[in-house]
C-alpha positions as CSV (number, residue, x, y, z in Angstrom):
1,M,69.1,128.9,85.5
2,E,65.6,130.0,86.0
3,N,65.9,129.9,89.8
4,S,66.6,133.4,91.1
5,K,68.4,132.3,94.3
6,L,70.7,130.1,92.3
7,Y,71.4,132.9,89.8
8,Y,72.3,135.3,92.6
9,L,74.5,132.6,94.2
10,F,76.4,132.2,90.9
11,M,76.7,135.9,90.7
12,I,77.9,136.7,94.2
13,V,80.2,133.7,95.2
14,P,82.9,134.4,92.6
15,L,83.2,138.0,93.7
16,F,83.4,136.9,97.3
17,V,86.2,134.5,96.4
18,I,88.1,137.1,94.4
19,F,87.9,139.7,97.1
20,S,88.7,137.2,99.9
21,A,91.8,136.1,98.0
22,K,92.9,139.8,97.7
23,Q,92.2,140.4,101.4
24,M,94.3,137.4,102.3
25,A,97.1,138.7,100.0
26,L,96.9,135.6,97.8
27,I,96.7,137.6,94.6
28,T,98.3,140.9,93.5
29,S,96.5,144.0,92.4
30,F,97.2,143.2,88.8
31,E,95.7,139.7,89.2
32,L,92.7,141.3,90.9
33,L,92.2,143.5,87.9
34,V,92.5,140.6,85.5
35,L,90.1,138.5,87.6
36,L,87.5,141.2,87.9
37,S,87.7,142.0,84.1
38,S,87.3,138.3,83.4
39,Y,84.4,138.1,85.8
40,F,82.5,141.0,84.2
41,L,83.4,140.5,80.5
42,V,83.3,136.7,80.3
43,Y,81.6,135.1,83.3
44,R,78.7,137.5,83.8
45,T,78.1,137.6,80.1
46,Y,77.7,133.9,80.0
47,I,75.7,133.7,83.3
48,D,73.3,136.4,82.2
49,G,72.9,135.0,78.7
50,K,72.4,131.5,80.0
51,R,69.6,132.8,82.3
52,L,67.9,134.5,79.5
53,A,68.3,131.5,77.2
54,D,66.8,129.2,79.9
55,K,63.9,131.5,80.2
56,N,63.4,131.2,76.4
57,L,64.0,135.0,75.9
58,I,67.0,134.6,73.6
59,P,68.4,131.7,71.7
60,E,71.6,130.0,73.1
61,S,73.5,131.2,70.0
62,E,72.8,134.8,71.1
63,I,74.4,134.6,74.5
64,W,77.5,136.6,73.3
65,R,75.2,139.6,72.6
66,M,75.2,140.3,76.4
67,L,78.6,141.9,75.8
68,I,76.8,144.7,73.8
69,P,76.3,147.8,76.0
70,G,72.6,148.1,77.0
71,Q,71.6,144.5,76.5
72,R,71.5,143.7,80.3
73,F,69.4,146.8,80.8
74,K,67.0,145.7,78.0
75,Y,66.3,142.5,80.0
76,F,66.7,143.9,83.5
77,Q,63.4,142.6,84.9
78,E,63.9,139.2,83.4
79,L,67.4,138.9,84.8
80,Y,67.1,140.2,88.3
81,F,63.5,139.4,89.2
82,D,61.4,136.2,89.1
83,K,59.2,137.5,86.3
84,R,58.1,134.4,84.3
85,S,57.7,134.8,80.6
86,N,57.2,132.1,78.0
87,L,57.3,134.6,75.1
88,R,60.4,134.5,72.9
89,K,62.0,137.9,72.5
90,V,64.8,138.1,70.0
């Protein structure tokens, strides 16, 4: 997922769906909490890790490390901007 537009789409659409479902009263507040927790702890960890792995900044086996506090900040420019890098940082 090296394409920034696709990355942002994958990041924003699930939140839009979750909040739309809550707005239309399709889910309860507890379900909202569970979905948001799952989004931030599981989904975003995988999406961010996959983006970094596709850019050859981390190996695929290290995607889970995005759960560690501070890892997203460490790769902030690589995640949120179109900075191209072929160097492997581990």
